[in-house]
All heavy atoms as an XYZ file, in Angstrom:
953
protein
N      59.466     32.399     40.774
C      58.519     31.695     39.926
C      58.933     30.182     39.872
O      58.051     29.323     39.965
C      58.496     32.269     38.534
C      57.471     31.700     37.640
S      55.869     32.138     38.173
C      54.940     31.783     36.726
N      60.220     29.885     39.744
C      60.711     28.542     39.745
C      60.412     27.804     41.053
O      60.085     26.643     41.070
C      62.162     28.511     39.398
C      62.460     27.994     38.021
O      61.543     27.567     37.326
N      63.722     28.011     37.608
N      60.609     28.543     42.125
C      60.336     27.980     43.466
C      58.904     27.583     43.610
O      58.544     26.540     44.178
C      60.752     28.939     44.557
N      58.019     28.385     43.053
C      56.569     28.071     43.089
C      56.251     26.838     42.283
O      55.521     25.927     42.731
C      55.754     29.267     42.532
C      54.233     29.103     42.515
C      53.702     28.846     43.964
C      53.602     30.303     41.892
N      56.881     26.684     41.179
C      56.658     25.474     40.325
C      57.136     24.234     41.041
O      56.500     23.229     41.059
C      57.334     25.627     38.944
C      56.672     26.588     38.027
C      57.424     26.667     36.706
C      56.755     27.602     35.774
N      57.463     27.694     34.493
N      58.290     24.318     41.691
C      58.893     23.199     42.342
C      58.008     22.795     43.534
O      57.714     21.637     43.786
C      60.377     23.507     42.804
C      60.834     22.447     43.805
C      61.239     23.617     41.620
N      57.512     23.806     44.226
C      56.644     23.563     45.387
C      55.336     22.880     44.961
O      54.858     21.903     45.557
C      56.339     24.864     46.164
O      57.578     25.467     46.524
C      55.499     24.651     47.393
N      54.765     23.400     43.861
C      53.487     22.819     43.382
C      53.762     21.392     42.903
O      52.885     20.466     43.179
C      52.953     23.688     42.189
C      52.604     25.084     42.576
S      50.977     25.161     43.258
C      49.958     24.818     41.890
N      54.840     21.141     42.255
C      55.177     19.794     41.788
C      55.332     18.829     42.957
O      54.800     17.716     42.950
C      56.446     19.851     40.921
C      56.796     18.516     40.302
C      56.033     17.975     39.287
C      57.883     17.836     40.764
C      56.369     16.750     38.730
C      58.267     16.575     40.279
C      57.483     16.021     39.239
N      56.020     19.294     43.982
C      56.220     18.433     45.158
C      54.900     18.144     45.830
O      54.660     17.040     46.307
C      57.176     19.145     46.110
N      54.022     19.112     45.900
C      52.705     18.942     46.523
C      51.876     17.911     45.725
O      51.226     17.047     46.325
C      51.950     20.272     46.591
N      51.917     17.984     44.404
C      51.205     17.028     43.575
C      51.796     15.624     43.787
O      50.959     14.637     43.838
C      51.290     17.430     42.144
C      50.466     18.624     41.746
C      50.756     19.043     40.289
C      49.017     18.367     41.902
N      53.048     15.468     43.886
C      53.627     14.153     44.141
C      53.187     13.616     45.450
O      52.782     12.400     45.518
C      55.183     14.201     44.029
C      55.598     14.471     42.592
C      55.800     12.955     44.623
C      57.073     14.695     42.387
N      53.211     14.439     46.455
C      52.703     13.951     47.782
C      51.254     13.558     47.741
O      50.893     12.551     48.348
C      52.937     15.073     48.863
S      54.661     15.397     49.285
N      50.463     14.318     47.071
C      49.057     13.956     46.975
C      48.858     12.638     46.215
O      48.033     11.818     46.602
C      48.224     15.058     46.342
C      48.012     16.327     47.102
C      47.380     17.404     46.284
C      47.192     16.023     48.345
N      49.671     12.408     45.202
C      49.615     11.174     44.443
C      49.957      9.962     45.275
O      49.330      8.934     45.270
N      51.027     10.120     46.085
C      51.432      9.015     46.994
C      50.429      8.745     48.016
O      50.083      7.603     48.357
C      52.776      9.345     47.649
C      53.971      9.078     46.719
C      54.911     10.093     46.588
C      54.130      7.894     46.066
C      55.970      9.934     45.741
C      55.189      7.698     45.214
C      56.132      8.697     45.072
O      57.208      8.531     44.260
N      49.777      9.797     48.560
C      48.730      9.659     49.503
C      47.549      8.880     48.952
O      46.996      7.987     49.526
C      48.251     10.996     50.075
C      47.146     10.899     51.095
C      46.678     12.249     51.575
O      47.031     13.258     51.058
N      45.728     12.226     52.562
N      47.192      9.211     47.678
C      46.128      8.490     47.046
C      46.388      7.043     46.807
O      45.563      6.177     46.998
N      47.611      6.755     46.455
C      48.057      5.379     46.208
C      48.034      4.620     47.545
O      47.621      3.448     47.609
C      49.430      5.251     45.597
C      49.428      5.676     44.195
S      50.990      5.420     43.300
C      52.205      5.791     44.427
N      48.422      5.268     48.622
C      48.439      4.613     49.952
C      47.010      4.276     50.388
O      46.787      3.237     50.960
C      49.143      5.418     50.940
N      46.106      5.218     50.102
C      44.690      4.973     50.504
C      44.147      3.780     49.730
O      43.469      2.962     50.251
C      43.859      6.218     50.259
C      44.181      7.301     51.307
C      43.403      8.561     51.003
O      42.775      8.713     49.948
N      43.496      9.514     51.915
N      44.418      3.685     48.453
C      43.914      2.588     47.662
C      44.562      1.271     48.091
O      43.967      0.252     48.055
C      44.137      2.794     46.141
C      43.142      3.793     45.602
C      43.255      3.838     44.097
N      44.573      4.336     43.608
C      44.849      5.606     43.444
N      43.915      6.557     43.714
N      46.012      6.029     43.014
N      45.794      1.321     48.521
C      46.487      0.128     48.930
C      46.036     -0.442     50.232
O      46.200     -1.644     50.536
N      45.323      0.362     51.072
C      44.913     -0.136     52.366
C      43.405     -0.488     52.322
O      42.671     -0.328     53.311
C      45.112      0.953     53.465
O      44.331      2.100     53.077
N      42.974     -1.050     51.238
C      41.591     -1.518     51.036
C      41.227     -2.578     52.063
O      41.889     -3.577     52.171
C      41.521     -2.080     49.547
C      40.183     -2.720     49.314
C      39.070     -2.005     49.150
C      40.156     -4.124     49.233
C      37.847     -2.654     48.859
C      38.972     -4.775     48.941
C      37.850     -4.035     48.748
N      40.154     -2.339     52.759
C      39.647     -3.303     53.736
C      38.181     -3.616     53.431
O      37.309     -2.797     53.608
C      39.736     -2.687     55.159
C      39.243     -3.623     56.227
O      38.923     -4.785     55.895
O      39.120     -3.189     57.372
N      37.957     -4.783     52.829
C      36.631     -5.140     52.388
C      35.559     -5.072     53.530
O      34.456     -4.646     53.293
C      36.727     -6.599     51.898
C      38.149     -6.725     51.553
C      38.877     -5.837     52.504
N      35.952     -5.467     54.756
C      35.022     -5.447     55.849
C      34.607     -4.028     56.131
O      33.436     -3.745     56.421
C      35.654     -6.084     57.112
N      35.526     -3.126     56.048
C      35.255     -1.713     56.279
C      34.292     -1.144     55.156
O      33.413     -0.405     55.464
C      36.531     -0.874     56.319
C      36.345      0.560     56.714
C      37.642      1.297     56.825
O      38.596      0.758     57.335
O      37.702      2.507     56.364
N      34.544     -1.631     53.937
C      33.685     -1.151     52.853
C      32.258     -1.646     53.077
O      31.306     -0.894     52.798
C      34.215     -1.762     51.500
C      35.535     -1.236     50.953
C      35.418      0.085     50.367
N      35.181      0.601     49.105
C      35.681      0.321     47.932
N      36.392     -0.670     47.721
N      35.352      1.053     46.890
N      32.108     -2.896     53.522
C      30.737     -3.405     53.784
C      30.065     -2.565     54.844
O      28.885     -2.231     54.766
C      30.796     -4.890     54.127
C      29.431     -5.428     54.628
C      31.281     -5.756     52.969
N      30.783     -2.324     55.919
C      30.216     -1.546     57.055
C      29.864     -0.149     56.574
O      28.801      0.384     57.004
C      31.244     -1.480     58.209
O      31.454     -2.729     58.709
N      30.668      0.515     55.790
C      30.388      1.823     55.336
C      29.153      1.825     54.374
O      28.324      2.696     54.452
C      31.584      2.431     54.534
C      32.741      2.803     55.467
C      33.972      3.196     54.672
O      34.056      3.015     53.466
N      34.930      3.781     55.381
N      29.045      0.805     53.525
C      27.921      0.687     52.645
C      26.660      0.572     53.449
O      25.628      1.190     53.167
C      28.106     -0.463     51.631
C      26.896     -0.575     50.708
C      27.020     -1.750     49.705
O      28.100     -1.859     49.083
O      26.028     -2.492     49.629
N      26.697     -0.313     54.462
C      25.462     -0.580     55.257
C      25.060      0.753     55.920
O      23.899      1.151     55.888
C      25.743     -1.630     56.325
C      24.577     -1.822     57.299
C      24.818     -2.935     58.223
C      25.404     -2.439     59.480
N      25.439     -3.481     60.606
N      26.022      1.429     56.511
C      25.714      2.677     57.216
C      25.157      3.707     56.262
O      24.176      4.382     56.541
C      26.992      3.241     57.847
C      26.786      4.550     58.621
C      28.046      5.046     59.240
O      29.102      4.400     59.156
N      27.968      6.198     59.867
N      25.730      3.812     55.018
C      25.288      4.735     54.033
C      23.825      4.392     53.620
O      23.006      5.307     53.476
C      26.201      4.710     52.817
C      25.833      5.740     51.758
O      25.366      6.781     52.115
N      26.136      5.446     50.527
N      23.552      3.123     53.427
C      22.181      2.704     53.055
C      21.179      3.063     54.135
O      20.176      3.691     53.889
C      22.171      1.197     52.714
C      20.687      0.703     52.619
C      22.894      0.881     51.432
N      21.535      2.704     55.351
C      20.585      2.972     56.451
C      20.338      4.436     56.741
O      19.264      4.857     57.061
C      21.053      2.269     57.713
C      21.002      0.733     57.682
C      21.572      0.144     58.952
C      19.565      0.232     57.517
N      21.410      5.259     56.556
C      21.258      6.711     56.747
C      20.613      7.431     55.606
O      19.868      8.373     55.780
C      22.695      7.351     57.025
C      23.242      6.941     58.346
C      24.626      7.460     58.594
O      25.220      8.099     57.669
O      25.198      7.232     59.705
N      20.867      6.968     54.387
C      20.396      7.646     53.177
C      18.910      7.326     52.863
O      18.213      8.122     52.262
C      21.223      7.312     52.004
O      22.571      7.757     52.235
N      18.483      6.158     53.265
C      17.143      5.728     52.931
C      16.243      5.996     54.119
O      16.044      5.129     54.969
C      17.136      4.248     52.513
C      18.055      4.023     51.303
S      17.989      2.372     50.653
C      16.324      2.304     50.041
N      15.732      7.189     54.202
C      14.995      7.632     55.333
C      13.569      7.062     55.465
O      12.980      7.074     56.525
C      14.825      9.170     55.248
C      16.196      9.857     55.343
C      16.134     11.323     55.003
O      15.044     11.815     54.623
O      17.206     12.046     55.115
N      13.051      6.412     54.414
C      11.755      5.881     54.451
C      11.666      4.399     54.805
O      10.664      3.736     54.597
C      10.960      6.132     53.119
C      11.699      5.540     51.911
O      12.923      5.178     52.031
O      11.031      5.392     50.915
N      12.750      3.883     55.311
C      12.740      2.468     55.737
C      11.876      2.303     57.007
O      11.989      3.099     57.965
C      14.142      1.994     56.035
C      15.133      1.934     54.814
C      16.544      1.626     55.338
C      14.670      0.920     53.837
N      11.145      1.167     57.049
C      10.449      0.814     58.294
C      11.467      0.223     59.273
O      12.518     -0.202     58.866
C       9.315     -0.168     58.010
O       9.918     -1.386     57.611
C       8.335      0.332     56.954
N      11.053      0.088     60.444
C      11.926     -0.558     61.504
C      12.194     -1.985     61.138
O      13.309     -2.499     61.291
C      11.281     -0.483     62.906
C      11.369      0.874     63.522
C      10.830      0.953     64.962
O      11.068      0.004     65.684
O      10.155      1.931     65.249
N      11.181     -2.690     60.625
C      11.352     -4.096     60.191
C      12.369     -4.190     59.002
O      13.233     -5.039     59.028
C      10.018     -4.685     59.732
C       9.102     -4.959     60.913
O       9.552     -4.984     62.063
O       7.894     -5.127     60.677
N      12.260     -3.242     58.044
C      13.207     -3.244     56.961
C      14.629     -3.011     57.477
O      15.567     -3.645     57.047
C      12.856     -2.160     55.944
C      11.678     -2.484     55.099
C      11.302     -1.377     54.176
O      11.232     -0.215     54.574
N      11.107     -1.701     52.886
N      14.776     -2.088     58.406
C      16.104     -1.784     58.955
C      16.705     -2.996     59.635
O      17.886     -3.288     59.455
C      16.016     -0.623     59.976
C      15.708      0.673     59.266
C      15.576      1.811     60.322
O      16.040      1.752     61.437
N      14.912      2.892     59.918
N      15.907     -3.718     60.374
C      16.358     -4.947     61.040
C      16.799     -6.003     60.074
O      17.893     -6.583     60.158
C      15.279     -5.520     62.007
C      15.667     -6.938     62.523
C      15.071     -4.586     63.187
N      16.050     -6.230     59.051
C      16.369     -7.210     58.010
C      17.601     -6.803     57.217
O      18.476     -7.595     56.935
C      15.133     -7.440     57.042
C      15.538     -8.370     55.862
C      13.951     -8.046     57.801
N      17.644     -5.508     56.861
C      18.875     -5.042     56.129
C      20.090     -5.179     56.971
O      21.160     -5.554     56.470
C      18.603     -3.548     55.690
C      17.546     -3.517     54.586
C      19.975     -2.868     55.244
C      17.103     -2.074     54.245
N      19.946     -4.878     58.252
C      21.109     -5.016     59.156
C      21.619     -6.525     59.146
O      22.797     -6.781     59.011
C      20.766     -4.630     60.548
C      21.975     -4.606     61.480
O      22.948     -3.940     61.205
O      21.922     -5.362     62.488
N      20.652     -7.438     59.152
C      21.033     -8.816     59.122
C      21.586     -9.275     57.763
O      22.564    -10.013     57.736
C      19.805     -9.721     59.431
C      20.100    -11.166     59.654
C      21.122    -11.414     60.753
O      20.914    -10.910     61.876
N      22.150    -12.143     60.485
N      21.065     -8.727     56.675
C      21.625     -9.041     55.346
C      23.079     -8.570     55.302
O      23.928     -9.327     54.849
C      20.822     -8.274     54.245
C      19.439     -8.977     54.096
C      21.534     -8.318     52.901
C      18.447     -8.174     53.223
N      23.338     -7.381     55.780
C      24.722     -6.935     55.724
C      25.639     -7.696     56.711
O      26.785     -7.857     56.417
C      24.795     -5.438     56.005
C      24.617     -4.629     54.742
C      23.371     -4.105     54.371
C      25.698     -4.375     53.847
C      23.222     -3.441     53.198
C      25.541     -3.670     52.673
C      24.298     -3.207     52.362
O      24.129     -2.467     51.197
N      25.127     -8.096     57.830
C      25.952     -8.892     58.759
C      26.318    -10.227     58.090
O      27.488    -10.677     58.195
C      25.226     -9.125     60.093
C      25.117     -7.871     60.939
C      26.468     -7.213     61.242
O      27.390     -7.904     61.692
O      26.483     -5.965     61.048
N      25.362    -10.888     57.469
C      25.637    -12.146     56.724
C      26.578    -11.907     55.610
O      27.493    -12.699     55.317
C      24.315    -12.749     56.214
C      23.421    -13.267     57.332
O      23.926    -13.493     58.486
N      22.190    -13.398     57.070
N      26.415    -10.760     54.911
C      27.286    -10.495     53.778
C      28.704    -10.281     54.253
O      29.663    -10.729     53.680
C      26.752     -9.197     53.051
C      27.574     -8.778     51.866
N      27.613     -9.570     50.747
C      28.324     -7.716     51.667
C      28.380     -8.967     49.887
N      28.816     -7.832     50.400
N      28.839     -9.568     55.410
C      30.132     -9.282     55.951
C      30.846    -10.608     56.299
O      32.055    -10.774     56.072
C      30.036     -8.412     57.202
C      31.304     -8.145     57.962
C      32.347     -7.443     57.025
C      31.033     -7.250     59.172
N      30.118    -11.544     56.914
C      30.723    -12.845     57.217
C      31.268    -13.528     55.958
O      32.349    -14.127     56.000
C      29.677    -13.776     57.903
C      29.372    -13.294     59.325
C      28.250    -14.131     59.925
O      27.947    -15.239     59.377
O      27.695    -13.690     60.911
N      30.496    -13.455     54.848
C      30.937    -14.101     53.622
C      32.190    -13.394     53.058
O      33.074    -14.087     52.632
C      29.805    -14.060     52.602
C      28.630    -14.963     52.973
C      27.550    -14.840     51.953
C      26.298    -15.676     52.306
N      25.232    -15.548     51.356
N      32.185    -12.094     53.122
C      33.347    -11.336     52.682
C      34.583    -11.712     53.464
O      35.629    -11.931     52.931
C      33.096     -9.819     52.753
C      34.372     -8.974     52.559
C      32.051     -9.398     51.762
N      34.432    -11.814     54.774
C      35.549    -12.152     55.655
C      36.033    -13.563     55.376
O      37.249    -13.813     55.415
C      35.177    -11.956     57.137
C      35.036    -10.463     57.460
C      34.472    -10.273     58.905
O      33.700    -11.094     59.368
N      34.885     -9.177     59.514
N      35.133    -14.473     55.052
C      35.610    -15.831     54.734
C      36.390    -15.840     53.433
O      37.407    -16.509     53.354
C      34.310    -16.772     54.561
C      33.597    -17.127     55.846
C      32.318    -17.887     55.584
O      32.070    -18.355     54.421
O      31.497    -17.989     56.537
N      35.884    -15.084     52.475
C      36.668    -15.067     51.174
C      38.014    -14.390     51.338
O      39.010    -14.888     50.911
C      35.817    -14.291     50.136
C      34.586    -15.112     49.738
C      36.670    -13.996     48.913
C      33.563    -14.346     48.885
N      38.050    -13.292     52.093
C      39.322    -12.557     52.166
C      40.296    -13.297     53.095
O      41.488    -13.174     52.919
C      39.085    -11.079     52.633
O      38.393    -11.090     53.903
C      38.376    -10.290     51.623
N      39.795    -14.038     54.065
C      40.692    -14.771     54.967
C      41.331    -15.948     54.252
O      42.419    -16.405     54.690
C      39.887    -15.235     56.166
N      40.682    -16.433     53.229
C      41.189    -17.649     52.542
C      42.090    -17.344     51.372
O      42.466    -18.209     50.611
C      40.045    -18.545     52.118
O      39.291    -17.844     51.128
N      42.439    -16.056     51.206
C      43.283    -15.689     50.021
C      44.451    -14.802     50.490
O      44.441    -14.242     51.627
C      42.478    -14.849     49.014
O      42.027    -13.664     49.586
C      41.266    -15.693     48.510
N      45.397    -14.653     49.604
C      46.539    -13.773     49.845
C      46.382    -12.403     49.319
O      47.217    -11.547     49.490
C      47.823    -14.403     49.314
C      48.245    -15.681     50.049
O      47.944    -15.831     51.221
O      48.837    -16.544     49.415
N      45.337    -12.124     48.670
C      45.097    -10.811     48.097
C      44.159    -10.885     46.921
O      43.621    -11.891     46.538
N      44.041     -9.745     46.206
C      43.153     -9.682     45.094
C      43.546    -10.685     43.936
O      44.741    -10.855     43.697
C      43.291     -8.218     44.551
C      43.841     -7.482     45.741
C      44.681     -8.453     46.507
N      42.569    -11.237     43.367
C      42.843    -12.175     42.214
C      41.503    -12.234     41.420
O      40.449    -11.943     41.974
C      43.213    -13.542     42.689
O      42.142    -14.220     43.382
N      41.588    -12.747     40.241
C      40.321    -12.950     39.469
C      39.331    -13.828     40.163
O      38.135    -13.695     40.138
C      40.808    -13.565     38.141
C      42.216    -13.082     37.983
C      42.762    -13.029     39.384
N      39.822    -14.895     40.863
C      38.973    -15.792     41.625
C      38.239    -15.099     42.742
O      37.062    -15.243     42.968
C      39.772    -16.927     42.134
C      38.971    -17.980     42.917
C      39.842    -19.121     43.520
O      40.643    -19.662     42.742
O      39.713    -19.366     44.693
N      38.992    -14.274     43.464
C      38.367    -13.525     44.602
C      37.343    -12.558     44.038
O      36.243    -12.390     44.614
C      39.432    -12.735     45.397
C      38.815    -11.805     46.374
C      40.336    -13.740     46.113
N      37.690    -11.889     42.958
C      36.737    -10.908     42.334
C      35.469    -11.598     41.971
O      34.380    -11.120     42.200
C      37.429    -10.287     41.134
C      36.564     -9.189     40.478
C      37.411     -8.552     39.348
N      36.964     -7.572     38.473
C      35.800     -7.013     38.325
N      34.860     -7.308     39.104
N      35.514     -6.131     37.429
N      35.585    -12.769     41.376
C      34.403    -13.559     40.950
C      33.565    -13.960     42.133
O      32.335    -13.794     42.170
C      34.845    -14.812     40.193
C      33.683    -15.647     39.691
C      32.813    -14.963     38.614
O      33.366    -14.141     37.855
O      31.628    -15.185     38.585
N      34.166    -14.424     43.215
C      33.440    -14.776     44.439
C      32.742    -13.599     45.050
O      31.590    -13.668     45.478
C      34.374    -15.370     45.423
C      34.874    -16.777     45.121
C      35.836    -17.301     46.153
C      36.385    -18.691     45.817
N      37.311    -19.155     46.835
N      33.406    -12.415     45.043
C      32.807    -11.224     45.595
C      31.601    -10.763     44.745
O      30.592    -10.321     45.283
C      33.865    -10.060     45.666
C      34.979    -10.374     46.651
S      34.402    -10.539     48.355
C      34.945     -8.946     48.930
N      31.759    -10.891     43.459
C      30.631    -10.530     42.526
C      29.419    -11.408     42.850
O      28.254    -10.905     42.903
C      31.041    -10.643     41.102
C      32.009     -9.562     40.710
S      32.649     -9.720     39.011
C      31.192     -9.526     38.045
N      29.638    -12.721     43.103
C      28.522    -13.612     43.372
C      27.823    -13.218     44.671
O      26.624    -13.105     44.733
C      29.063    -15.102     43.434
C      27.992    -16.001     44.017
C      29.475    -15.575     42.073
N      28.600    -12.972     45.750
C      27.941    -12.659     47.027
C      27.325    -11.252     46.995
O      26.319    -11.046     47.672
C      28.887    -12.819     48.220
C      30.052    -11.859     48.238
C      29.369    -14.234     48.340
C      30.863    -11.820     49.542
N      27.874    -10.334     46.183
C      27.230     -9.005     46.024
C      25.884     -9.202     45.343
O      24.906     -8.566     45.684
C      28.163     -8.070     45.267
C      29.186     -7.437     46.150
O      28.947     -7.242     47.355
N      30.359     -7.169     45.586
N      25.855    -10.091     44.306
C      24.613    -10.322     43.576
C      23.550    -10.914     44.551
O      22.394    -10.518     44.568
C      24.866    -11.214     42.408
C      23.643    -11.449     41.592
C      23.855    -12.289     40.344
C      22.580    -12.456     39.569
N      22.788    -13.331     38.411
N      23.994    -11.841     45.403
C      23.100    -12.432     46.367
C      22.526    -11.378     47.322
O      21.338    -11.349     47.671
C      23.846    -13.528     47.193
C      24.164    -14.770     46.369
C      25.069    -15.736     47.151
O      25.496    -15.443     48.263
O      25.367    -16.811     46.574
N      23.453    -10.527     47.829
C      23.000     -9.430     48.688
C      21.985     -8.541     48.010
O      20.948     -8.219     48.607
C      24.245     -8.595     49.187
C      23.846     -7.383     50.017
C      25.033     -6.503     50.224
C      25.688     -6.061     48.960
N      25.650     -4.753     48.526
N      22.256     -8.162     46.770
C      21.339     -7.313     46.074
C      19.991     -7.933     45.822
O      18.970     -7.274     45.900
C      22.003     -6.836     44.726
C      23.174     -5.980     44.893
O      23.347     -5.359     45.993
N      23.994     -5.907     43.996
N      19.970     -9.238     45.591
C      18.703     -9.978     45.416
C      17.887     -9.955     46.691
O      16.676     -9.771     46.740
C      18.929    -11.354     44.917
C      19.411    -11.431     43.446
C      19.810    -12.794     43.002
O      19.710    -13.755     43.779
O      20.292    -12.883     41.882
N      18.598    -10.168     47.827
C      17.923    -10.094     49.119
C      17.373     -8.713     49.408
O      16.260     -8.544     49.905
C      18.850    -10.481     50.251
C      19.297    -11.939     50.282
C      20.434    -12.237     51.269
C      18.081    -12.849     50.637
N      18.193     -7.698     49.069
C      17.677     -6.305     49.250
C      16.467     -6.009     48.413
O      15.549     -5.340     48.843
C      18.822     -5.345     48.939
C      20.011     -5.370     49.891
S      19.592     -4.827     51.561
C      19.470     -3.024     51.275
N      16.455     -6.594     47.172
C      15.299     -6.372     46.309
C      14.004     -6.953     46.932
O      12.948     -6.374     46.751
C      15.602     -7.001     44.910
C      14.590     -6.577     43.882
C      15.055     -7.003     42.505
C      14.187     -6.365     41.480
N      14.704     -6.499     40.110
N      14.157     -8.076     47.631
C      13.015     -8.665     48.276
C      12.521     -7.846     49.442
O      11.360     -7.901     49.821
C      13.387    -10.080     48.805
C      13.549    -11.072     47.684
O      13.110    -10.809     46.557
O      14.242    -12.108     47.917
N      13.407     -7.130     50.129
C      13.048     -6.337     51.261
C      12.492     -4.919     50.984
O      11.638     -4.401     51.654
C      14.300     -6.174     52.233
C      14.013     -5.276     53.385
C      14.746     -7.565     52.714
N      13.013     -4.362     49.882
C      12.681     -2.976     49.572
C      11.559     -2.864     48.548
O      11.347     -3.829     47.738
C      13.930     -2.277     49.000
C      15.163     -2.262     49.873
C      16.372     -1.730     49.183
C      14.876     -1.422     51.170
N      10.842     -1.778     48.610
C       9.879     -1.506     47.555
C      10.673     -1.165     46.258
O      11.856     -0.973     46.293
C       9.010     -0.252     47.915
O       9.798      0.895     47.932
N       9.931     -1.082     45.109
C      10.582     -0.804     43.915
C      11.322      0.574     43.942
O      12.397      0.706     43.403
C       9.598     -0.800     42.744
C       9.022     -2.215     42.425
O       9.714     -3.162     42.831
O       7.952     -2.281     41.811
N      10.671      1.578     44.515
C      11.237      2.923     44.616
C      12.426      2.892     45.499
O      13.461      3.490     45.205
C      10.209      3.911     45.164
C       9.023      4.143     44.271
C       7.914      3.082     44.392
O       7.881      2.339     45.386
O       7.086      2.956     43.433
N      12.370      2.154     46.656
C      13.492      2.106     47.558
C      14.638      1.322     46.908
O      15.802      1.694     47.044
C      13.093      1.328     48.870
C      12.110      2.164     49.732
C      11.613      1.301     50.871
O      11.338      0.121     50.738
N      11.497      1.969     52.035
N      14.333      0.300     46.173
C      15.395     -0.472     45.518
C      16.101      0.318     44.452
O      17.367      0.298     44.352
C      14.895     -1.790     44.903
C      15.987     -2.638     44.421
C      16.784     -3.386     45.335
C      16.275     -2.757     43.073
C      17.878     -4.141     44.947
C      17.384     -3.535     42.640
C      18.118     -4.236     43.567
O      19.145     -5.051     43.182
N      15.350      1.219     43.757
C      15.963      2.079     42.744
C      16.961      3.030     43.442
O      18.094      3.224     42.904
C      14.939      2.883     41.964
N      16.582      3.546     44.629
C      17.500      4.468     45.339
C      18.692      3.635     45.815
O      19.794      4.160     45.802
C      16.756      5.099     46.536
C      17.612      6.122     47.298
C      16.804      6.850     48.338
C      17.724      7.874     49.006
N      17.013      8.658     49.980
N      18.460      2.419     46.290
C      19.504      1.570     46.776
C      20.536      1.331     45.684
O      21.758      1.436     45.867
C      18.949      0.271     47.292
C      19.959     -0.816     47.511
C      20.810     -0.810     48.611
C      20.108     -1.885     46.615
C      21.782     -1.860     48.767
C      21.048     -2.893     46.738
C      21.860     -2.847     47.889
O      22.797     -3.837     48.038
N      20.044      1.045     44.471
C      20.950      0.828     43.321
C      21.801      2.042     43.059
O      23.012      1.898     42.709
C      20.165      0.464     42.067
C      19.598     -0.943     42.073
C      18.929     -1.312     40.780
O      18.007     -0.515     40.392
O      19.217     -2.349     40.178
N      21.252      3.245     43.160
C      22.006      4.469     42.925
C      23.063      4.593     44.038
O      24.207      4.975     43.767
C      21.077      5.655     43.001
C      20.212      5.731     41.812
C      19.230      6.905     41.937
O      19.009      7.513     42.983
N      18.524      7.219     40.778
N      22.729      4.241     45.278
C      23.685      4.366     46.375
C      24.864      3.439     46.195
O      26.021      3.880     46.368
C      23.030      4.055     47.689
C      22.077      5.090     48.261
C      21.287      4.529     49.499
C      22.808      6.388     48.690
N      24.618      2.197     45.818
C      25.700      1.246     45.696
C      26.539      1.479     44.418
O      27.639      1.135     44.326
C      25.251     -0.220     45.838
C      24.284     -0.611     44.766
C      24.689     -0.453     47.237
C      24.032     -2.131     44.695
N      25.891      2.065     43.433
C      26.622      2.349     42.146
C      27.680      3.426     42.421
O      28.738      3.418     41.802
C      25.635      2.824     41.075
N      27.420      4.370     43.325
C      28.368      5.427     43.592
C      29.576      4.927     44.375
O      30.621      5.494     44.377
C      27.688      6.514     44.444
C      26.753      7.358     43.647
C      26.380      8.637     44.333
N      26.133      8.493     45.755
C      25.089      8.900     46.338
N      24.101      9.459     45.653
N      24.900      8.776     47.630
N      29.383      3.831     45.141
C      30.501      3.350     45.979
C      31.763      3.058     45.304
O      32.875      3.289     45.803
C      30.108      2.164     46.879
C      30.109      0.855     46.141
C      29.791     -0.285     47.043
C      29.847     -1.542     46.190
N      29.477     -2.701     46.882
N      31.694      2.525     44.089
C      32.894      2.160     43.354
C      33.640      3.290     42.683
O      34.729      3.079     42.180
N      33.068      4.467     42.651
C      33.659      5.557     41.914
C      34.698      6.261     42.695
O      35.485      6.968     42.146
C      32.564      6.524     41.478
C      31.720      5.970     40.403
C      30.867      7.070     39.796
N      29.458      6.658     39.967
C      28.481      7.531     39.935
N      28.687      8.782     39.732
N      27.194      7.080     40.090
N      34.653      6.201     44.028
C      35.622      6.887     44.844
C      35.501      8.396     44.831
O      34.472      8.869     44.312
N      36.455      9.109     45.318
C      36.321     10.595     45.440
C      36.103     11.271     44.098
O      35.451     12.267     44.064
C      37.641     10.981     46.068
C      38.201      9.780     46.636
C      37.688      8.626     45.855
N      36.688     10.787     43.048
C      36.559     11.446     41.714
C      35.181     11.339     41.178
O      34.733     12.179     40.381
C      37.504     10.866     40.727
C      38.924     11.244     41.020
C      39.859     10.652     40.023
N      40.866      9.941     40.779
C      41.555      8.950     40.387
N      41.342      8.454     39.186
N      42.453      8.357     41.179
N      34.388     10.339     41.567
C      33.060     10.088     40.991
C      31.955     10.830     41.737
O      30.826     10.821     41.353
N      32.302     11.556     42.782
C      31.284     12.218     43.609
C      30.929     13.509     42.984
O      31.645     14.163     42.292
C      31.752     12.441     45.015
C      31.843     11.169     45.833
C      32.238     11.407     47.180
C      32.282     10.137     47.992
N      32.724     10.319     49.337
């Protein structure tokens, strides 16, 4: 019984370290690419024109993210503020491209992104 408890405890510690390592390897460019892919795959009613415009919105957004992250040494309140501004700009552009119903679905998709595995 004690061996089982020790094994379970060791497994939990390993899982905890793995989770911390995954959070530590945050790559904003990868997050943008994943979000774009998720939006394009999840929103089945997009026209071809909308898909092209959305692709361009995300490409421009990615460039801005890369500029911000390249000019800093890591997370900071200033970086967070800049990211919030460019995310708001991206969302406003998306609102112009999508119908009201599509934008509501888009908002749900991007709201889930910050929750991680526990929020699914």
